[in-house]
C-alpha positions in Angstrom: -5.3 20.2 -12.3 -3.3 17.2 -11.4 -4.5 13.8 -11.4 -3.1 12.8 -7.9 -4.0 15.2 -5.2 -2.7 14.7 -1.7 -4.5 14.9 1.6 -5.6 14.1 4.6 -8.5 11.2 5.7 -8.8 9.8 8.9 -11.0 6.6 7.7 -8.8 6.1 5.1 -5.5 6.4 7.9 -7.4 3.6 9.7 -8.5 1.5 6.5 -4.8 1.4 5.7 -3.9 0.2 9.0 -6.4 -2.4 8.4 -5.0 -3.3 4.9 -1.3 -3.4 6.9 -2.3 -5.9 9.7 -4.0 -8.5 7.3 -0.6 -8.2 4.7 1.7 -7.7 7.4 3.0 -11.7 7.5 2.5 -11.9 3.6 5.0 -8.7 3.1 7.7 -9.3 5.6 7.8 -5.8 6.7 10.1 -5.4 9.8 8.2 -3.7 13.0 9.3 -2.7 16.2 8.2 -4.7 19.3 6.1 -2.1 20.2 4.6 -2.0 16.4 4.2 -5.6 16.0 2.2 -5.1 19.8 0.3 -2.6 18.3 -0.7 -5.1 15.2 -1.5 -7.9 17.4 -3.7 -5.5 19.6 -6.0 -4.9 16.5 -6.1 -8.1 16.2 -7.3 -9.1 18.9 -10.3 -7.0 18.9 -13.8 -7.8 18.9 -14.7 -5.9 15.9 -14.3 -2.8 13.9 -15.5 -0.3 16.7 -12.8 -1.6 18.8 -10.2 -1.2 16.3 -11.1 2.3 15.4 -11.1 2.8 19.4 -7.5 1.6 19.6 -6.1 3.1 16.4 -7.4 6.5 17.3 -5.2 6.2 20.8 -1.8 5.4 18.4 -2.6 8.2 15.8 -3.9 11.2 18.4 -1.0 13.2 18.3 -0.7 13.5 15.2 -4.4 14.6 14.5 -4.0 17.1 17.1 -4.4 20.9 15.9 -1.2 21.7 17.0 0.2 19.2 14.4 -2.4 20.8 11.5 0.6 23.2 10.2 3.1 20.5 10.1 0.5 18.6 8.0 -0.1 21.1 5.6 3.4 22.2 5.2 3.8 17.6 4.1 1.4 18.3 1.9 2.5 21.1 0.3 5.8 19.4 -0.1 4.3 16.6 -1.8 2.4 18.0 -3.9 5.2 20.0 -5.3 7.1 17.3 -6.1 4.6 15.5 -7.9 3.2 17.7 -10.3 7.1 18.1 -11.1 7.2 14.7 -12.5 3.4 13.7 -13.2 3.1 14.5 -16.5 6.3 12.7 -17.2 5.3 9.2 -15.3 1.6 9.5 -16.7 2.9 10.0 -20.4 5.5 7.2 -19.3 2.9 4.8 -17.7 0.1 4.9 -20.8 3.1 4.0 -23.2 4.1 1.3 -21.4 0.7 -0.3 -21.2 -0.8 0.8 -24.0 -4.0 2.3 -22.0 -4.7 5.5 -20.7 -4.5 6.4 -17.6 -7.3 4.7 -15.3 -8.4 7.4 -13.2 -9.9 11.7 -13.8 -8.7 11.8 -10.2 -6.9 9.9 -7.1 -5.9 10.4 -4.3 -2.8 10.0 -1.9 -3.9 10.2 1.9 -0.7 10.2 4.4 -0.9 7.7 7.0 0.3 7.2 10.3 0.8 3.4 9.9 4.2 1.9 11.2 5.2 0.8 7.9 3.1 -0.4 4.2 1.2 1.6 1.8 -2.1 0.2 0.6 -5.1 1.4 -1.4 -8.5 1.1 -2.7 -8.6 1.5 -6.5 -12.0 1.9 -7.3 -13.5 4.0 -9.7 -15.9 5.7 -7.4 -13.3 7.4 -5.0 -9.8 5.5 -5.9 -7.0 6.2 -3.0 -3.9 5.0 -1.5 -1.8 5.9 1.5 1.6 6.9 1.7 4.2 8.2 3.9 3.8 11.2 6.4 7.2 12.6 6.8 8.3 15.2 4.7 11.2 13.6 2.4 10.7 12.1 -1.3 9.9 8.7 0.1 6.5 9.1 -1.1 7.5 9.3 -4.9 8.4 6.1 -5.3 5.3 5.1 -3.1 2.7 7.2 -5.4 4.3 5.5 -8.4 4.4 2.3 -7.7 0.6 2.1 -5.9 -0.2 3.7 -9.1 1.4 1.2 -11.4 -0.9 -1.3 -9.6 -4.1 0.8 -10.9 -3.0 -0.1 -14.4 -2.7 -3.6 -13.8 -5.9 -4.1 -11.8 -7.9 -2.0 -14.1 -6.7 -3.3 -17.6 -5.4 -6.9 -17.0 -6.0 -8.4 -13.8 -9.6 -9.7 -15.1 -8.1 -11.0 -18.2 -5.3 -12.9 -16.8 -7.2 -14.5 -14.0 -9.6 -15.9 -16.5 -7.1 -16.7 -19.2 -4.2 -18.6 -17.0 -6.8 -19.6 -14.6 -4.5 -18.0 -11.7 -5.6 -17.7 -8.0 -5.6 -13.9 -6.2 -2.2 -14.8 -4.8 -0.6 -15.3 -8.1 -2.4 -12.1 -9.6 -0.8 -10.4 -6.3 2.7 -11.7 -7.3 2.3 -10.7 -10.9 0.9 -7.1 -10.0 3.9 -6.7 -7.3 6.7 -7.6 -9.5 5.5 -5.4 -12.6 6.8 -2.5 -10.7 10.4 -3.7 -11.4 9.9 -1.6 -14.6 9.4 1.8 -12.8 13.8 0.7 -12.2 14.0 0.6 -16.0 11.4 3.1 -17.2 11.6 5.7 -14.9 14.9 5.9 -13.0 15.7 10.0 -14.0 13.0 10.7 -12.1 12.5 8.0 -9.2 14.5 9.3 -6.3 14.8 5.4 -4.6 15.0 2.0 -6.6 11.8 0.3 -6.0 12.7 -3.3 -4.5 9.8 -5.3 -4.2 9.8 -8.0 -1.7 12.4 -10.9 -1.5 9.6 -13.6 -2.9 9.3 -12.3 -6.2 13.0 -11.8 -7.3 13.0 -14.7 -9.6 9.2 -13.3 -11.0 11.1 -9.7 -11.5 13.9 -10.9 -13.0 11.9 -12.4 -15.7 9.6 -9.3 -16.0 12.9 -7.3 -16.3 13.9 -9.8 -18.7 11.3 -10.0 -20.8 10.6 -6.1 -20.9 14.8 -5.6 -22.1 13.8 -8.4 -24.9 10.6 -6.7 -26.3 8.8 -3.7 -24.3 5.7 -5.5 -25.1 3.5 -5.5 -22.0 1.5 -8.3 -23.0 4.1 -10.4 -23.5 5.4 -9.4 -20.5 2.2 -10.4 -18.7 1.9 -13.6 -20.9 5.2 -15.1 -19.2 5.0 -13.9 -16.1 1.4 -15.6 -16.0 3.2 -19.0 -17.0 5.7 -18.4 -14.7 3.8 -18.7 -11.8 1.9 -21.4 -12.8 5.6 -23.5 -13.0 
């Protein structure tokens, strides 16, 4: 059985919309005027119930019965492509981090979000959001988000305590580490992991240290020092 199972979950889709609402200014994604107005409207809602109603209006057509066959076709496509690379991906991630894959099963849920893929990688029901269109972009999204799981599970808390890093600094490191996907998994990564513009220098530091040492602990040590200036 695959470690990663792709599916749909309307509540998790909604959660991803809320994640993008909270992070849209920080991530710097470009939205169309209509998409920006949608997020602005979510922000103006008085509570989550009102946000849910707005989300339902936004995503209504996607969840219609008539679209079920299309959704199932996307899920089958995603699962087949992922199953072809999962063993290679997991083995490489475990080698890079010197840790076992953090989850028995993790779910990749299709999202109607106009952009951005969030996650909640808790131990009880870990999941991440991914695109809902039939193209191979989802593979990069899945590899990117799952790599965060190693950082969160095995390294984040230790770095926070040892280097007194803020949550923002830890996020910077977490996002910058994915530059290593381009180096170690370029043969199965369909699209280059570009990261965010504000992490350009830190990603170069991570890349440089990795190429020099191939030691994740040294990468994290120097990345932590780098973020503290």
